[in-house]
C-alpha positions as CSV (number, residue, x, y, z in Angstrom):
1,M,20.2,1.7,-33.2
2,R,22.0,4.7,-31.5
3,N,25.5,4.9,-30.2
4,R,26.5,6.5,-26.9
5,F,26.3,10.0,-28.5
6,G,22.7,9.3,-29.4
7,E,23.6,9.3,-33.2
8,V,22.0,6.9,-35.5
9,L,24.5,4.3,-36.6
10,I,23.1,3.2,-39.7
11,P,20.3,4.7,-41.8
12,S,17.1,3.0,-40.9
13,K,16.0,2.5,-44.4
14,Y,18.9,-0.1,-44.9
15,L,18.5,-2.1,-41.9
16,K,16.9,-5.4,-40.9
17,P,17.2,-7.4,-37.8
18,K,19.6,-10.3,-37.8
19,I,21.0,-12.6,-35.3
20,T,24.8,-12.6,-35.3
21,P,26.4,-16.1,-35.0
22,D,29.1,-15.1,-32.6
23,N,27.2,-13.7,-29.7
24,N,23.6,-14.6,-30.6
25,V,22.5,-11.0,-29.9
26,R,19.9,-9.1,-32.0
27,T,21.6,-6.3,-33.8
28,Y,21.1,-4.6,-37.2
29,W,23.0,-5.0,-40.4
30,P,22.8,-3.3,-43.9
31,E,20.6,-5.2,-46.5
32,R,21.7,-5.0,-50.0
33,K,22.2,-7.0,-53.2
34,A,25.4,-8.9,-53.1
35,R,27.6,-9.4,-56.3
36,A,27.4,-13.1,-55.6
37,R,25.8,-15.3,-52.9
38,V,27.1,-14.3,-49.4
39,T,29.4,-17.3,-48.5
40,S,29.7,-16.3,-44.9
41,E,27.5,-15.4,-41.9
42,V,30.2,-13.0,-40.7
43,H,29.2,-9.4,-41.3
44,K,31.2,-6.3,-41.0
45,D,29.9,-2.5,-40.9
46,I,33.1,-1.2,-42.2
47,Y,35.8,-2.5,-44.5
48,L,39.0,-0.5,-44.5
49,I,41.5,-1.3,-47.2
50,Q,45.0,0.1,-48.1
51,V,45.9,-0.8,-51.7
52,P,49.6,-1.6,-51.5
53,N,52.5,0.4,-52.8
54,L,54.4,-2.7,-54.0
55,R,57.6,-1.0,-53.0
56,E,56.7,-0.1,-49.6
57,S,53.8,-2.4,-48.8
58,G,52.8,-3.5,-45.1
59,Y,52.7,-0.4,-43.3
60,Y,49.0,-0.1,-42.4
61,A,49.1,2.5,-39.7
62,G,46.3,4.7,-41.1
63,V,43.6,2.0,-41.2
64,S,44.8,0.5,-37.9
65,A,44.5,3.9,-36.3
66,L,40.9,4.4,-37.6
67,K,39.8,1.0,-36.5
68,A,41.3,1.8,-32.9
69,Y,39.3,5.0,-32.9
70,F,36.1,3.2,-33.8
71,K,36.9,0.5,-31.2
72,Q,37.2,3.2,-28.5
73,Y,34.4,5.6,-29.4
74,Q,32.0,3.4,-31.5
75,S,32.4,-0.1,-30.3
76,E,29.0,-1.1,-31.6
77,L,30.5,-1.1,-35.1
78,R,32.5,-4.0,-36.5
79,V,35.5,-3.0,-38.5
80,L,37.7,-5.0,-40.6
81,C,41.1,-3.8,-41.8
82,A,42.5,-5.6,-44.8
83,D,45.0,-5.8,-47.7
84,P,43.7,-8.7,-49.8
85,I,45.9,-7.6,-52.8
86,M,49.5,-7.9,-51.6
87,P,49.3,-11.7,-51.1
88,F,48.2,-12.1,-54.7
89,F,51.5,-10.2,-55.8
90,E,53.6,-12.4,-53.4
91,K,52.0,-15.5,-54.9
92,N,52.7,-14.2,-58.4
93,N,55.9,-12.5,-57.5
94,E,57.0,-12.2,-61.2
95,L,54.1,-9.5,-61.6
96,I,55.9,-7.1,-59.4
97,H,58.7,-6.3,-61.8
98,S,56.4,-6.8,-64.9
99,N,54.8,-3.9,-67.0
100,F,51.6,-4.5,-64.8
101,G,53.6,-4.2,-61.6
102,I,55.3,-1.1,-62.5
103,D,52.1,0.5,-63.9
104,F,50.2,-0.5,-60.8
105,N,52.1,2.2,-58.8
106,T,53.7,4.3,-61.6
107,F,54.0,8.0,-61.3
108,A,54.7,8.5,-64.9
109,H,51.1,8.1,-66.1
110,Q,49.4,9.4,-62.9
111,G,45.8,10.5,-63.5
112,D,44.9,8.0,-66.3
113,F,43.7,5.3,-63.9
114,M,41.5,3.5,-66.3
115,R,44.7,2.5,-68.2
116,L,45.1,-0.4,-65.7
117,G,42.1,-2.1,-67.3
118,K,44.4,-3.1,-70.3
119,Y,46.0,-5.7,-67.9
120,P,44.1,-8.9,-67.4
121,E,45.8,-9.2,-64.0
122,M,44.0,-6.1,-62.8
123,K,40.6,-7.9,-63.2
124,N,42.1,-10.5,-61.0
125,V,43.0,-8.1,-58.3
126,C,39.6,-6.4,-58.4
127,D,37.8,-9.9,-58.2
128,I,40.0,-10.7,-55.1
129,V,38.6,-7.6,-53.3
130,C,35.1,-8.1,-54.4
131,D,35.2,-11.6,-53.1
132,E,36.2,-10.2,-49.8
133,I,33.4,-7.6,-49.9
134,T,31.0,-10.3,-50.8
135,K,32.2,-12.4,-47.9
136,Y,32.1,-9.7,-45.2
137,N,29.1,-7.7,-46.6
138,P,30.1,-4.3,-45.4
139,F,28.0,-1.2,-45.6
140,Y,31.0,1.2,-45.9
141,V,34.3,0.6,-47.9
142,G,37.1,3.0,-46.7
143,F,40.2,3.4,-48.9
144,S,43.4,4.9,-47.4
145,I,45.1,6.9,-50.2
146,I,49.0,7.1,-50.1
147,D,51.8,8.0,-52.4
148,G,51.9,5.3,-55.2
149,N,48.4,3.7,-54.8
150,I,46.2,6.5,-56.1
151,D,45.5,5.1,-59.6
152,A,45.1,1.6,-58.4
153,T,42.7,2.7,-55.7
154,L,40.5,4.6,-58.0
155,Y,40.3,1.7,-60.4
156,I,39.3,-0.7,-57.8
157,A,36.8,1.6,-56.3
158,K,35.1,2.1,-59.5
159,Y,35.0,-1.7,-60.1
160,I,33.5,-2.2,-56.6
161,K,30.8,0.4,-57.1
162,K,29.8,-1.3,-60.4
163,Q,29.4,-4.7,-58.6
164,F,27.9,-3.2,-55.3
165,P,26.1,0.0,-56.1
166,N,24.6,0.3,-52.6
167,I,27.9,0.3,-50.8
168,N,29.3,3.6,-49.6
169,I,32.9,4.3,-50.7
170,I,35.0,6.7,-48.5
171,F,38.4,8.2,-49.5
172,G,40.8,9.4,-46.9
173,G,44.5,9.6,-46.2
174,K,47.4,11.9,-47.1
175,G,46.9,11.4,-50.7
176,V,43.4,12.8,-51.2
177,D,44.8,16.3,-52.0
178,V,46.1,14.8,-55.4
179,I,42.6,13.7,-56.0
180,R,41.3,17.4,-55.2
181,G,43.0,18.4,-58.3
182,G,46.8,18.4,-58.1
183,V,48.5,19.5,-61.3
184,M,51.5,18.3,-63.5
185,P,53.2,19.9,-66.4
186,G,51.4,19.2,-69.7
187,K,52.9,17.6,-72.8
188,K,53.2,20.9,-74.4
189,E,55.7,23.5,-73.1
190,G,54.2,25.9,-70.5
191,T,50.8,24.1,-70.0
192,L,49.3,22.5,-67.1
193,I,47.1,19.3,-66.8
194,Y,44.9,18.5,-64.1
195,L,45.3,14.9,-62.9
196,Y,41.9,14.2,-61.7
197,D,38.4,15.6,-61.6
198,F,36.4,14.1,-58.8
199,K,33.3,15.7,-59.9
200,K,32.9,13.4,-62.8
201,W,33.2,10.3,-60.7
202,D,29.9,8.5,-59.8
203,F,31.7,5.8,-57.8
204,V,32.8,7.9,-54.8
205,D,30.5,8.9,-52.0
206,Y,32.7,10.7,-49.5
207,I,36.3,12.2,-49.6
208,V,37.8,13.2,-46.2
209,F,40.4,15.9,-46.0
210,G,42.8,15.9,-43.0
211,D,42.5,13.8,-39.8
212,G,39.8,11.2,-40.8
213,E,38.8,9.6,-37.4
214,V,36.2,12.2,-36.4
215,P,34.6,12.9,-39.9
216,F,34.3,9.1,-40.6
217,H,32.7,8.7,-37.2
218,K,30.2,11.5,-37.9
219,I,29.4,10.1,-41.4
220,I,28.4,6.8,-39.8
221,G,26.2,8.5,-37.4
222,Q,24.1,10.4,-39.9
223,E,20.7,9.1,-41.1
224,T,20.8,10.8,-44.4
225,K,23.3,12.7,-46.6
226,K,21.2,15.7,-46.9
227,N,22.9,18.6,-45.5
228,L,25.7,16.5,-44.3
229,H,28.1,19.3,-45.2
230,T,26.8,21.4,-42.3
231,K,27.5,18.6,-39.7
232,V,30.8,16.9,-40.7
233,P,34.1,18.8,-40.9
234,G,36.7,18.2,-43.5
235,L,34.3,16.5,-45.9
236,V,33.4,16.7,-49.7
237,Y,30.6,14.2,-50.7
238,Q,28.1,13.3,-53.4
239,Y,24.4,13.4,-53.0
240,N,21.7,13.2,-55.7
241,N,24.4,13.4,-58.3
242,K,25.7,16.7,-56.9
243,W,28.8,17.5,-54.9
244,Y,28.7,19.2,-51.6
245,G,31.2,20.4,-49.0
246,S,31.4,22.3,-45.8
247,R,32.0,25.9,-46.0
248,E,35.7,25.8,-45.8
249,H,35.9,23.0,-48.4
250,Q,33.6,24.5,-51.0
251,H,36.5,25.5,-53.0
252,H,37.2,21.7,-53.6
253,I,34.0,21.8,-55.7
254,D,34.0,25.2,-57.1
255,K,37.8,25.2,-58.2
256,T,39.7,22.4,-59.8
257,Y,42.7,23.4,-57.9
258,S,43.5,25.8,-55.0
259,T,46.7,26.2,-52.9
260,E,44.6,27.7,-50.0
261,V,43.4,24.6,-48.5
262,K,41.8,23.9,-45.0
263,Y,41.9,20.5,-43.5
264,F,40.1,19.1,-40.5
265,R,42.2,18.8,-37.5
266,M,41.3,16.8,-34.4
267,K,41.1,18.5,-31.0
268,H,44.4,18.4,-29.3
269,K,45.8,18.4,-25.9
270,R,49.1,20.3,-25.6
271,G,49.1,20.2,-29.3
272,E,49.2,16.3,-29.4
273,L,47.0,14.1,-31.6
274,D,44.7,12.2,-29.2
275,I,44.1,9.0,-30.9
276,P,44.4,5.4,-29.5
277,T,47.2,3.0,-30.2
278,P,46.7,1.6,-33.7
279,D,44.8,-1.7,-33.8
280,Y,46.8,-4.2,-35.9
281,S,44.7,-7.3,-34.8
282,D,43.4,-8.1,-38.3
283,F,46.8,-8.4,-39.7
284,V,48.9,-10.1,-37.2
285,D,48.1,-13.6,-38.3
286,T,48.7,-12.9,-42.1
287,P,51.9,-14.1,-43.7
288,H,52.6,-10.9,-45.4
289,Y,52.2,-9.1,-42.2
290,Q,54.5,-11.3,-40.2
291,K,57.2,-11.2,-42.9
292,S,57.0,-7.4,-43.3
293,Y,57.1,-6.8,-39.6
294,A,59.5,-9.6,-38.7
295,Q,62.6,-7.3,-38.7
296,T,61.5,-3.9,-38.2
297,V,58.1,-2.6,-37.0
298,P,56.9,0.6,-38.5
299,I,55.4,3.3,-36.1
300,I,53.7,6.5,-36.8
301,M,54.5,9.3,-34.1
302,S,53.1,12.2,-36.1
303,R,51.3,13.1,-39.2
304,G,52.2,15.8,-41.8
305,C,55.2,18.2,-41.8
306,P,55.4,21.8,-40.7
307,F,58.1,22.7,-43.1
308,K,57.6,24.0,-46.7
309,C,60.6,22.7,-48.8
310,S,60.3,24.0,-52.3
311,F,60.7,20.4,-53.9
312,C,58.6,18.5,-51.5
313,S,54.7,17.7,-52.1
314,I,54.1,16.7,-48.4
315,P,53.4,20.3,-47.2
316,T,50.7,20.3,-50.0
317,V,49.3,16.9,-49.4
318,V,49.5,16.9,-45.6
319,P,49.8,20.5,-44.6
320,Q,48.9,20.2,-40.9
321,F,51.4,18.7,-38.4
322,N,50.3,16.8,-35.3
323,H,52.0,14.4,-33.1
324,R,50.7,11.8,-30.9
325,R,50.7,11.7,-27.1
326,V,54.0,10.6,-25.9
327,D,52.4,8.0,-23.6
328,S,50.4,6.6,-26.4
329,V,53.7,6.1,-28.5
330,V,55.5,4.5,-25.7
331,E,52.5,2.2,-25.1
332,E,52.7,1.0,-28.7
333,F,56.5,0.5,-28.4
334,E,55.8,-1.7,-25.2
335,Q,53.0,-3.7,-26.9
336,W,55.6,-4.7,-29.7
337,W,58.3,-5.3,-27.2
338,N,56.2,-7.7,-25.3
339,R,55.6,-9.6,-28.6
340,G,59.4,-9.9,-29.0
341,H,60.2,-7.0,-31.3
342,Q,63.2,-4.9,-30.8
343,S,63.6,-2.9,-34.0
344,F,61.4,0.0,-35.1
345,F,61.3,2.6,-37.9
346,I,59.4,5.7,-37.5
347,H,57.5,6.4,-40.6
348,D,57.0,10.3,-40.0
349,S,58.0,13.0,-42.3
350,I,60.0,14.3,-39.3
351,I,60.7,13.0,-35.8
352,N,62.4,16.1,-34.3
353,F,60.2,19.1,-35.0
354,N,59.4,19.3,-31.3
355,S,62.5,18.8,-29.5
356,V,60.7,19.1,-26.0
357,W,58.2,16.2,-27.2
358,L,61.3,14.2,-28.5
359,K,63.2,14.6,-25.1
360,E,60.2,13.6,-23.0
361,F,59.7,10.5,-25.3
362,C,63.5,9.4,-25.1
363,E,63.4,9.9,-21.3
364,K,60.4,7.6,-20.8
365,I,62.0,4.8,-23.2
366,I,65.1,4.9,-21.3
367,T,63.1,4.2,-18.0
368,K,61.9,1.1,-19.6
369,K,65.4,-0.3,-19.6
370,W,64.7,-2.4,-22.8
371,K,68.0,-3.9,-23.9
372,H,68.9,-4.0,-27.6
373,L,66.0,-1.6,-28.5
374,T,66.8,0.4,-31.7
375,W,64.7,2.9,-33.6
376,G,65.3,5.4,-36.3
377,G,63.5,7.6,-39.1
378,N,63.7,11.0,-40.6
379,M,65.5,13.8,-38.9
380,R,65.7,17.3,-40.0
381,L,69.1,19.0,-39.6
382,I,68.2,21.8,-37.1
383,K,69.6,23.7,-34.2
384,P,68.7,21.5,-31.2
385,M,70.8,18.6,-32.9
386,R,73.8,20.9,-32.5
387,D,73.6,20.3,-28.7
388,I,75.6,17.0,-28.1
389,D,73.6,16.4,-24.9
390,N,70.4,16.1,-27.0
391,M,72.1,13.8,-29.4
392,R,73.5,11.7,-26.5
393,L,70.0,11.3,-25.1
394,Y,68.5,10.2,-28.4
395,S,71.4,7.6,-28.7
396,K,70.9,6.4,-25.2
397,A,67.2,5.8,-26.0
398,G,68.0,3.5,-28.9
399,F,68.2,6.1,-31.7
400,H,70.2,4.2,-34.4
401,T,69.3,5.2,-37.9
402,M,69.0,8.9,-39.0
403,I,67.6,9.4,-42.4
404,T,68.2,13.1,-43.3
405,G,67.4,15.2,-46.3
406,M,70.6,17.3,-46.3
407,E,70.1,17.7,-50.0
408,S,73.2,20.1,-50.7
409,A,76.1,21.6,-48.8
410,S,75.6,25.0,-50.6
411,P,74.0,27.7,-48.4
412,K,72.6,29.4,-51.5
413,V,70.9,26.2,-52.8
414,L,69.6,25.3,-49.3
415,R,68.1,28.8,-48.8
416,H,66.1,28.5,-51.9
417,M,65.0,24.8,-50.9
418,K,63.8,26.5,-47.7
419,K,66.0,24.1,-45.7
420,Y,68.4,24.6,-42.9
421,S,71.2,26.6,-44.5
422,N,73.7,27.0,-41.7
423,I,76.7,24.8,-43.0
424,Q,78.6,25.2,-39.8
425,G,75.6,24.1,-38.0
426,M,75.4,21.0,-40.2
427,R,79.0,20.3,-39.4
428,D,78.3,20.5,-35.7
429,I,75.6,17.9,-36.0
430,F,77.8,15.6,-38.0
431,N,80.7,16.0,-35.6
432,N,78.5,15.3,-32.7
433,I,77.5,11.9,-34.3
434,R,81.1,11.2,-35.0
435,E,81.9,11.8,-31.4
436,I,79.1,9.7,-30.1
437,N,79.9,6.8,-32.4
438,N,83.5,6.8,-31.2
439,D,82.5,6.7,-27.6
440,S,83.1,3.2,-26.2
441,E,79.9,3.5,-24.1
442,T,77.6,3.8,-27.2
443,R,75.6,0.7,-27.6
444,Y,74.9,1.2,-31.3
445,P,76.5,3.8,-33.5
446,I,74.1,6.2,-35.4
447,R,74.0,5.4,-39.0
448,I,73.4,8.3,-41.3
449,L,71.3,7.6,-44.3
450,L,71.8,10.6,-46.5
451,Q,69.4,12.0,-49.0
452,L,70.8,14.4,-51.8
453,I,69.5,16.4,-54.7
454,I,71.9,17.1,-57.5
455,G,71.1,19.7,-60.1
456,Y,68.7,21.9,-58.2
457,I,67.3,24.8,-60.2
458,N,70.0,27.1,-58.9
459,E,72.8,24.8,-58.3
460,S,76.0,26.0,-60.0
461,E,79.3,24.0,-60.5
462,E,80.7,25.5,-57.4
463,D,77.6,24.5,-55.3
464,F,77.7,21.0,-56.5
465,Q,81.4,20.8,-55.5
466,M,80.5,21.9,-52.1
467,T,78.3,18.8,-51.8
468,M,80.8,16.6,-53.2
469,D,83.5,17.8,-50.6
470,F,81.0,17.4,-47.6
471,V,80.1,13.8,-48.5
472,E,83.8,12.9,-48.8
473,E,84.5,14.7,-45.5
474,Y,82.0,12.7,-43.5
475,S,82.0,9.5,-45.4
476,D,83.2,7.6,-42.3
477,I,79.7,8.1,-40.6
478,I,77.6,8.1,-43.6
479,Y,76.1,4.6,-43.8
480,E,74.3,5.0,-47.1
481,V,73.1,7.7,-49.7
482,T,69.5,6.5,-49.9
483,T,68.5,8.8,-52.6
484,C,70.6,10.9,-54.8
485,S,68.0,12.4,-57.0
486,L,68.9,14.1,-60.3
487,F,66.5,17.1,-59.7
488,L,63.3,17.1,-61.8
489,C,61.5,20.4,-62.0
490,W,57.9,20.4,-60.9
491,Q,55.4,22.9,-62.0
492,P,55.0,25.1,-58.7
493,L,58.8,25.6,-58.5
494,V,59.0,26.6,-62.2
495,E,56.3,29.2,-61.6
496,R,58.0,30.4,-58.4
497,W,61.3,30.6,-60.3
498,K,59.7,32.8,-63.0
499,N,57.9,34.9,-60.4
500,E,61.2,35.7,-58.9
501,G,62.4,37.2,-62.1
502,N,64.8,34.2,-63.3
503,W,65.1,32.8,-66.7
504,I,64.2,29.2,-67.5
505,N,63.9,27.2,-70.7
506,F,61.3,24.6,-69.7
507,K,60.0,21.8,-71.9
508,N,59.1,19.3,-69.2
509,E,60.3,18.3,-65.7
510,V,63.4,16.7,-67.1
511,E,64.3,18.8,-70.1
512,W,65.0,22.3,-68.7
513,E,67.8,24.6,-68.3
514,T,68.6,27.8,-66.4
515,E,71.8,29.9,-66.2
516,F,73.1,27.4,-63.6
517,S,72.7,24.1,-65.5
518,T,71.5,22.2,-68.6
519,L,70.3,18.7,-68.9
520,D,73.8,17.5,-70.0
521,E,75.4,19.1,-67.1
522,R,73.1,17.6,-64.5
523,L,73.5,14.0,-66.0
524,E,77.3,14.7,-65.9
525,R,77.1,15.6,-62.2
526,G,75.2,12.6,-61.5
527,N,77.8,10.4,-63.1
528,R,80.7,12.2,-61.2
529,I,79.0,12.0,-57.8
530,E,78.2,8.2,-58.5
531,K,82.1,7.8,-59.0
532,L,82.7,9.5,-55.8
533,F,80.2,6.9,-54.0
534,K,82.0,4.0,-55.4
535,K,85.4,5.5,-54.4
536,L,84.3,5.8,-50.8
537,G,82.6,2.5,-50.7
538,L,79.2,4.0,-50.0
539,K,75.8,2.2,-50.7
540,Y,73.6,4.5,-52.8
541,N,70.7,4.9,-55.1
542,L,70.4,7.3,-58.0
543,Y,66.7,8.2,-58.1
544,L,64.7,9.2,-61.2
545,R,61.2,7.9,-60.0
546,E,59.3,10.7,-61.7
547,V,60.3,9.9,-65.2
548,I,59.8,6.1,-65.1
549,S,57.1,5.0,-67.7
550,G,55.2,1.8,-67.5
551,D,57.9,-0.1,-69.2
552,A,59.8,-2.7,-67.2
553,S,62.7,-2.4,-69.6
554,H,63.6,0.9,-67.8
555,S,63.1,-0.2,-64.4
556,S,66.8,-0.5,-63.8
557,I,67.2,3.1,-63.9
558,V,65.6,3.7,-60.5
559,E,67.9,1.5,-58.5
560,G,71.2,-0.3,-58.5
561,E,74.4,0.8,-60.0
562,H,74.3,2.1,-63.4
563,K,75.4,5.0,-65.7
564,I,72.9,7.6,-66.2
565,D,72.6,7.5,-69.9
566,K,71.0,10.4,-71.7
567,K,69.8,8.1,-74.5
568,I,67.7,6.0,-72.0
569,L,66.4,9.2,-70.5
570,S,65.5,10.5,-74.0
571,E,63.6,7.3,-74.8
572,I,61.7,7.8,-71.7
573,I,60.9,11.4,-72.5
574,N,59.8,10.5,-76.0
575,E,57.4,7.7,-74.7
576,R,55.8,10.3,-72.3
577,N,55.4,13.0,-75.1
C-alpha cells in the first residue's frame, strides 16, 4: 500500500490483509504477537502518547499537531492520541503528592530512570499503557518528551518494548535534547555527569530532533531501516544493534554531548510554521481533558525561543524558533470559541518576538468581535512594548495576562543574563500598562505575572535592592510573582563564569559562592523579599525546584508561604550527595 507520494506506508513483511469493522474496506495492518489477547477489533497504525507532568498535565498540543499533520498528508493512516496515565492519578489523587508522585516527575534524580521500578504503582501505570496498546494494536508508539516527563517516559518505553518487542518506539518533542546527553554537576566538586546514554538503550528505535512532523511521516513511508539516515532529516535511529544518524546528526552518536546541534526545521512560508490546526478529537470526550480545558484553553503559537538567556535551558533544548501561520492560529481560536470557550493561554516560550506577526494576529482577532475573549502568556520586555499604541492593540484584542521574566532590575545583572537591560525601557512598558489599566475604556486590565531571580551569580546587595525597589514601585499593577527563584547555578553558567576570569567556589548547584554572595546571603535575600511580598499583599511562589529530592516531606519548599530554612536545604543537599 502506497500513499499519495508513492511511498510504502508499512513494511511489507509485517503486513497481512484484514477487513476493518468500521468501513468494511480491505486494508493492511501490522501482524505481531500481542502481550495478551487482542480484546478489540479496532486497530491503529500509530499510538501517540504524552506521559503527564503531574503539575502541568493536560496540554497535548504536540501530539495533537502531529495527528493533524498525518490527517492532512497521510490520511490513509490511523492515528490515536492518548494520555491513559493521568486518569489513574486522578482516581488515586493521594499518589500525586506521595513520594511516588514526586519522583515520577522529579528533577533531582534525573537520569536514573530505573529508580521508578522500586514503586509498585509504576507497574500499575505501565500495565495501563500496555493494556491500551493491546487494545489498539499499533505498529508505532510515539512519545512526546517534555520537561518533567523524561524519566517516566523512558521507564514506560522500556517496559513496552519488553512486552511488545515488534513495536517501533519513537521519541520526539522538545525534551529529546536532554536524552542526547545533557549534563549536570556531579556529586564531586568540579565534575560532570552525563544524564543519559541512549546508545545503551535497546528499547528505542528512533529519536527525532527538531520539528517532528516531516521526519515521522518519512519514517512511516520507508520499507526498511537500512540507509534511513540518508532519507530522513533530524533522525537518529537504531538498526541491527547499531546507531545511525544523518550527516548533520552523526555527532549525536560520536559524542555524548555537543553544544553545536543541528535540528530539522520544517519548510516555512514567510518564516511561519506551516502545520495544520492541532486535532484534539481523541481527547475532547475524556473527563480529564474536559476538566483541564474547562476554564482556559492552551494554545501553541510558536515553538522554541530565539533568545539565549544564560540561565535558561530552552535555547539548548529547542534552539530553533518558528511561529505558525496567523490564519492557522486564528482558526484554532475560532474553533474553540464556537465550542463556548472564551479564555486562552498561550504556552509559547515567547509571544512577542515578531511584533509584525503579533500585530497582524491582534488585528484579525479584533475583526472577529468576540466579546469577553481573553488570552495571555509569556511576553519578553522588549522595545516594541514601549510604544503604547502597540500595547493598546494587544489589550483591545483581549490580551489580559502577561507573564514576564523581568528577573532583576539591575542593568549589570540583566546584561550578564543576556536579558533586556534598559531599565528606563522597562519602566516605560510598566507605565504603559498602568495607563491602559486606568483607562475607563479598557475591558480587562492587563495582569502582570512577574518572574524574578534572586541571587544571580553576579548580583550584589545593591543589585538586589534595585529589584526590591522596582517591585514596590509597580506593586499596583503586579498581580502575582509567579516564581521568585533563589538562583541555583547550573554547570554551563559556572564554566562561562570561570572562562570570563571570575572566581567561584563551587561545590554543587546550591552550595557556591562568588565575590557577590554566599549561600547564607542568598537565603537571607529570599527571606527579605518574601517579607516585601507579604507587605504589598502580592501572591508569590518561592521556587527551588531543582533541589527537590524524591521525598514528600520536603515538597512544601516549592510552593506556598514558608521561611526558607538553611537546615531543610542542607538536608536536601546531604540526601543528594
